[in-house]
C-alpha positions as CSV (number, residue, x, y, z in Angstrom):
1,M,-46.0,-7.0,-178.8
2,T,-45.8,-3.3,-179.8
3,T,-45.8,-0.6,-177.1
4,I,-46.3,3.1,-177.2
5,S,-45.2,5.4,-174.4
6,I,-44.2,9.0,-173.8
7,Q,-41.1,10.6,-172.5
8,G,-41.3,14.4,-172.3
9,T,-42.3,15.6,-175.7
10,D,-41.3,12.3,-177.4
11,F,-43.3,9.3,-178.4
12,L,-41.5,6.0,-177.8
13,I,-42.3,2.8,-179.8
14,D,-41.1,-0.4,-178.0
15,G,-39.1,1.7,-175.6
16,Q,-37.2,3.6,-178.3
17,I,-37.7,7.2,-179.4
18,A,-39.8,7.0,-182.5
19,N,-37.8,7.8,-185.7
20,Q,-34.7,8.6,-183.7
21,G,-32.0,9.9,-185.9
22,R,-34.2,10.0,-189.0
23,K,-35.1,13.0,-191.1
24,L,-37.5,14.0,-193.8
25,D,-35.2,16.0,-196.1
26,D,-33.5,18.2,-193.4
27,I,-36.2,18.0,-190.7
28,P,-35.4,15.8,-187.7
29,L,-38.2,13.4,-186.8
30,D,-37.0,12.3,-183.3
31,G,-40.0,11.5,-181.1
32,L,-42.6,12.1,-183.8
33,L,-45.2,9.8,-185.4
34,L,-45.9,9.9,-189.1
35,N,-49.6,9.1,-189.2
36,S,-52.7,8.9,-191.3
37,R,-56.5,9.1,-190.6
38,M,-57.9,5.7,-191.6
39,I,-61.0,6.3,-189.5
40,N,-63.6,4.0,-191.2
41,G,-62.0,0.6,-190.9
42,A,-64.8,-0.7,-188.7
43,F,-67.6,1.3,-190.4
44,D,-71.1,0.0,-190.8
45,D,-74.6,1.5,-191.3
46,A,-77.7,0.2,-189.5
47,N,-80.0,2.7,-191.2
48,P,-81.8,0.9,-194.1
49,A,-82.6,4.3,-195.7
50,T,-78.9,5.2,-196.2
51,V,-76.9,1.9,-196.3
52,H,-77.3,1.6,-200.1
53,Q,-75.2,4.7,-200.6
54,W,-72.0,2.8,-199.6
55,A,-72.4,0.0,-202.1
56,Y,-69.3,-1.4,-203.8
57,P,-69.3,-0.8,-207.5
58,D,-68.6,-4.4,-208.4
59,T,-71.3,-6.0,-206.1
60,G,-73.9,-3.2,-205.7
61,A,-74.0,-3.8,-202.0
62,W,-72.3,-2.5,-198.8
63,D,-70.2,-5.1,-196.9
64,A,-68.7,-4.1,-193.6
65,E,-66.7,-7.3,-193.3
66,R,-65.1,-6.7,-196.7
67,N,-64.2,-3.2,-195.8
68,N,-62.5,-4.6,-192.6
69,R,-60.7,-7.3,-194.5
70,E,-59.4,-4.9,-197.2
71,F,-58.2,-2.5,-194.5
72,I,-56.2,-5.2,-192.8
73,A,-54.8,-6.4,-196.1
74,A,-53.4,-2.9,-196.9
75,M,-51.7,-2.4,-193.5
76,P,-48.5,-4.2,-194.2
77,Q,-47.7,-1.9,-197.2
78,W,-48.5,1.2,-195.1
79,K,-45.9,-0.1,-192.6
80,A,-43.4,-0.9,-195.2
81,D,-43.7,2.6,-196.7
82,G,-42.9,4.2,-193.3
83,L,-46.2,4.9,-191.6
84,N,-45.9,4.8,-187.8
85,A,-49.5,5.2,-186.7
86,F,-53.1,5.7,-187.9
87,T,-56.4,6.9,-186.4
88,L,-59.3,4.5,-186.3
89,G,-62.7,5.4,-185.0
90,I,-65.3,3.3,-183.3
91,Q,-68.0,5.7,-184.6
92,G,-65.9,6.4,-187.6
93,G,-66.0,9.6,-189.6
94,S,-68.4,11.0,-192.2
95,P,-68.7,8.3,-195.0
96,Q,-69.2,11.2,-197.4
97,G,-65.8,12.7,-196.5
98,Y,-67.5,15.9,-195.2
99,S,-71.1,16.3,-194.3
100,S,-73.3,18.6,-192.2
101,E,-76.0,16.1,-191.5
102,Q,-75.4,12.4,-190.7
103,P,-78.6,10.3,-190.9
104,W,-76.6,7.0,-191.1
105,D,-76.3,4.8,-188.0
106,N,-72.6,4.0,-187.2
107,A,-73.1,4.3,-183.5
108,G,-70.8,1.4,-182.4
109,F,-72.5,1.3,-179.1
110,T,-76.0,0.6,-177.8
111,A,-78.1,3.4,-176.4
112,D,-76.8,2.4,-172.9
113,G,-73.2,2.7,-174.0
114,H,-72.3,-1.0,-174.4
115,F,-69.8,-1.8,-177.1
116,K,-71.5,-3.7,-179.9
117,D,-70.0,-7.1,-180.5
118,D,-69.6,-6.7,-184.3
119,Y,-67.8,-3.4,-183.9
120,R,-65.6,-4.9,-181.1
121,R,-64.6,-7.7,-183.4
122,R,-63.8,-5.5,-186.4
123,V,-61.8,-3.0,-184.3
124,G,-60.1,-5.9,-182.6
125,N,-59.1,-7.4,-186.0
126,I,-57.4,-4.2,-186.8
127,L,-55.7,-3.7,-183.4
128,E,-54.4,-7.2,-183.5
129,E,-52.8,-6.8,-187.0
130,A,-51.4,-3.4,-186.0
131,D,-49.8,-4.9,-183.0
132,R,-48.2,-7.6,-185.1
133,L,-46.9,-5.1,-187.6
134,G,-45.5,-2.6,-185.1
135,L,-48.1,0.2,-185.9
136,V,-49.5,2.5,-183.3
137,V,-53.3,3.0,-183.3
138,I,-55.0,6.3,-182.2
139,L,-58.4,4.9,-181.3
140,D,-61.2,7.5,-181.4
141,I,-64.3,6.7,-179.4
142,F,-66.9,9.4,-180.3
143,Y,-67.8,11.2,-183.6
144,H,-70.2,14.1,-184.0
145,G,-73.4,13.0,-185.8
146,Q,-73.4,9.7,-183.9
147,D,-73.0,10.6,-180.3
148,H,-76.7,11.4,-180.0
149,R,-77.4,7.7,-180.3
150,L,-76.1,7.2,-176.8
151,R,-78.9,8.0,-174.3
152,D,-77.2,10.1,-171.7
153,E,-74.0,11.0,-169.8
154,D,-74.0,7.7,-168.0
155,A,-74.0,5.9,-171.3
156,I,-71.1,8.0,-172.5
157,R,-69.1,7.0,-169.5
158,T,-70.1,3.4,-169.8
159,A,-68.8,3.4,-173.4
160,I,-65.4,4.8,-172.4
161,T,-65.1,2.3,-169.6
162,E,-65.9,-0.7,-171.8
163,V,-63.5,0.4,-174.5
164,C,-60.6,1.1,-172.1
165,E,-61.2,-2.1,-170.1
166,W,-61.3,-4.1,-173.4
167,V,-58.1,-2.7,-174.7
168,L,-56.3,-3.1,-171.4
169,Q,-57.5,-6.6,-170.7
170,S,-56.6,-7.7,-174.3
171,G,-53.0,-6.9,-173.4
172,W,-52.6,-4.4,-176.2
173,Q,-50.0,-1.7,-175.4
174,H,-49.9,0.1,-178.8
175,V,-53.1,2.1,-178.5
176,L,-53.5,5.8,-177.8
177,M,-57.0,6.9,-176.9
178,E,-58.8,9.8,-178.4
179,I,-62.0,10.5,-176.6
180,A,-63.7,12.4,-179.4
181,N,-63.1,14.1,-182.7
182,E,-63.0,18.0,-182.9
183,V,-64.7,18.8,-179.6
184,N,-64.3,22.6,-180.0
185,L,-66.9,23.2,-182.7
186,D,-69.9,23.9,-180.6
187,T,-72.4,22.5,-183.1
188,H,-70.7,19.2,-183.4
189,Y,-71.9,17.2,-180.4
190,T,-75.3,16.7,-178.9
191,H,-74.0,15.8,-175.4
192,G,-72.4,18.8,-173.6
193,L,-70.1,16.3,-171.8
194,I,-68.2,15.7,-175.1
195,K,-67.8,19.4,-175.9
196,A,-64.7,21.4,-175.2
197,P,-65.7,23.0,-171.8
198,R,-66.3,19.5,-170.2
199,V,-64.5,16.9,-172.2
200,H,-61.6,17.0,-169.8
201,E,-63.9,15.1,-167.4
202,L,-64.0,12.2,-169.9
203,I,-60.2,12.3,-170.3
204,A,-59.9,11.9,-166.5
205,H,-62.5,9.1,-166.5
206,A,-60.6,7.2,-169.2
207,K,-57.4,7.6,-167.3
208,S,-59.0,6.2,-164.2
209,V,-59.6,2.9,-165.9
210,S,-56.7,0.5,-165.1
211,H,-55.8,-3.1,-165.3
212,H,-52.9,-4.6,-163.3
213,G,-51.7,-1.1,-162.6
214,R,-51.7,0.0,-166.3
215,R,-53.8,2.7,-167.9
216,L,-54.1,4.1,-171.4
217,L,-52.6,7.4,-172.7
218,V,-55.5,9.7,-173.4
219,S,-56.3,12.9,-175.3
220,T,-59.0,14.5,-177.5
221,S,-58.7,16.4,-180.7
222,F,-59.4,20.1,-181.5
223,L,-60.2,21.7,-184.8
224,A,-58.2,24.8,-185.9
225,L,-60.8,27.1,-184.4
226,P,-60.6,29.1,-181.1
227,P,-60.0,27.7,-178.6
228,I,-57.5,25.3,-180.2
229,I,-57.2,23.7,-176.7
230,T,-58.5,24.6,-173.3
231,P,-56.3,24.8,-170.2
232,E,-58.3,22.0,-168.6
233,V,-57.8,19.6,-171.5
234,L,-54.2,20.6,-171.8
235,T,-53.6,19.8,-168.2
236,E,-55.5,16.5,-168.2
237,S,-54.3,15.1,-171.5
238,D,-51.2,12.9,-171.9
239,F,-50.6,14.3,-175.4
240,V,-52.1,17.0,-177.5
241,L,-54.2,16.3,-180.7
242,L,-54.8,19.1,-183.2
243,H,-56.3,19.2,-186.7
244,G,-55.0,21.2,-189.6
245,N,-58.2,21.3,-191.6
246,G,-59.3,24.8,-192.5
247,T,-56.0,26.5,-191.9
248,P,-54.9,29.2,-194.3
249,G,-51.4,27.9,-194.9
250,P,-48.5,25.9,-193.5
251,D,-47.3,28.6,-191.1
252,R,-50.6,28.4,-189.2
253,L,-49.6,24.9,-188.0
254,R,-46.4,26.3,-186.4
255,E,-48.5,29.1,-184.8
256,M,-50.9,26.5,-183.4
257,V,-48.0,24.6,-181.8
258,E,-46.8,27.9,-180.3
259,E,-50.3,28.6,-179.0
260,V,-50.5,25.3,-177.3
261,K,-47.2,25.8,-175.6
262,S,-48.3,29.3,-174.3
263,T,-51.6,28.0,-172.9
264,P,-51.9,27.9,-169.1
265,G,-51.4,24.3,-168.0
266,Y,-48.9,23.3,-170.6
267,A,-46.1,21.0,-169.5
268,P,-43.8,19.3,-172.0
269,K,-45.8,16.6,-173.8
270,P,-46.1,15.4,-177.4
271,I,-48.2,17.5,-179.9
272,M,-49.7,15.7,-182.8
273,F,-51.7,16.7,-185.8
274,N,-53.7,13.5,-186.6
275,E,-55.8,15.1,-189.3
276,D,-54.9,17.5,-192.1
277,D,-56.4,17.7,-195.5
278,H,-53.7,19.9,-197.0
279,F,-51.1,18.1,-199.2
280,D,-48.7,19.8,-201.7
281,F,-46.1,17.1,-201.0
282,D,-44.1,18.2,-204.0
283,K,-43.6,21.7,-202.6
284,P,-40.7,22.7,-200.4
285,H,-43.0,24.3,-197.8
286,N,-46.2,22.4,-197.0
287,H,-48.4,21.5,-194.0
288,M,-46.6,18.2,-193.3
289,K,-43.2,19.8,-193.2
290,A,-44.4,22.8,-191.2
291,A,-45.8,20.7,-188.4
292,L,-42.8,18.4,-188.3
293,A,-40.4,21.3,-188.2
294,A,-42.4,22.7,-185.3
295,G,-41.8,19.5,-183.4
296,A,-45.3,18.1,-183.9
297,S,-46.3,14.8,-185.4
298,W,-48.4,15.0,-188.6
299,G,-51.3,13.0,-190.0
300,Y,-52.6,12.8,-193.5
301,F,-56.3,13.1,-194.0
302,D,-57.6,12.3,-197.5
303,P,-61.4,12.6,-197.3
304,G,-62.3,11.1,-200.7
305,S,-64.5,12.2,-203.6
306,V,-64.7,15.9,-202.6
307,T,-63.7,18.2,-205.5
308,T,-65.6,21.4,-204.8
309,N,-64.4,24.4,-202.9
310,P,-65.8,24.7,-200.2
311,P,-66.1,20.9,-200.0
312,Q,-69.6,19.5,-200.5
313,P,-70.8,16.0,-199.5
314,T,-70.3,13.4,-202.2
315,L,-70.2,9.6,-202.3
316,G,-67.1,7.5,-202.3
317,N,-66.1,6.0,-205.6
318,Y,-63.9,3.1,-204.3
319,T,-60.9,5.0,-205.6
320,N,-60.3,8.4,-204.0
321,G,-59.5,9.1,-200.3
322,Y,-59.5,7.2,-197.1
323,Q,-62.8,8.3,-195.6
324,A,-65.6,8.4,-198.2
325,V,-67.2,5.0,-198.3
326,P,-66.6,2.5,-200.0
327,I,-62.9,2.9,-199.5
328,N,-60.0,1.5,-201.5
329,W,-57.4,1.2,-198.8
330,G,-54.5,0.9,-201.2
331,A,-52.5,3.8,-202.7
332,G,-54.1,3.9,-206.1
333,T,-54.4,7.7,-206.6
334,E,-51.9,10.4,-207.3
335,T,-52.5,12.0,-203.9
336,K,-52.1,8.8,-201.9
337,R,-49.0,7.9,-203.8
338,A,-47.5,11.3,-203.1
339,F,-48.0,10.8,-199.4
340,F,-46.5,7.4,-199.2
341,E,-43.6,8.4,-201.5
342,T,-42.9,11.2,-199.0
343,L,-42.8,8.7,-196.2
344,R,-40.3,6.6,-198.2
345,R,-38.0,9.7,-198.5
346,V,-37.4,9.5,-194.7
347,R,-33.9,8.4,-194.0
């Protein structure tokens, strides 16, 4: 059984400081998690008007079970290459990589907030294999563009309760909980309870769910826009989740870490970037190294078939990225290989 815990600013895996004594080039990694956003491992689409968009090129049809199987088949190699953790979403992430409107139906929950059986099974398949391999899972519950499918605030609380109880009662101890993705962009969420001013209420709610005296470690993520965290979330969270998307350069990640530490309510706790779409792994100064050097964990986010600047919605091609559906969960592109090769440089 794999366990994740926290001691001060360090993550511990199986009771040992993560990556203790290890370095990426000259950067110490003690207590940090090398992670990646693999958000759509349980994705499906119940909207008949959009589901055809995710068809596999070899079959001409979308297959949620195939996606789940191929995700699980790729996990051992991620672990062998040096990945410590990944983010998985119950409501996933945009299957276009980036998108402003999201008509597809990847709710994961009924309107009343009950965890759908097929999603529970697919997420459970991944959690079980991650536990076996020694990988930590950052499990995201809500995603903008899908939260409106839950009827009201009671349904939101029900969803959190059911997920937390399920993880705890299953005996898994390798799961970190992320309430929602990027809560500080005001236009993201329909329900005010999931937005930055109130989301700390949901963190507290998740922390109140226990089983045999044990609860989950809980946080929520913030985009690199002001505020990058609120004092209430900082106080309530067990760890800090930030995103590096949209930042002007590597130094901004270091500044974000400093801003968190100077925010009222900060006490020593781990800081993690679990999404960043900047790479430049071949350069001596890049986003990954900047975050790690600042004492923050860093997570790779490869959205997929997005080639325009600014990014425009496109469809997955079963080659690029780890979010645009359909997804090839292997490392078959130059960008993916560069990330995993960087992990293999850790000594």
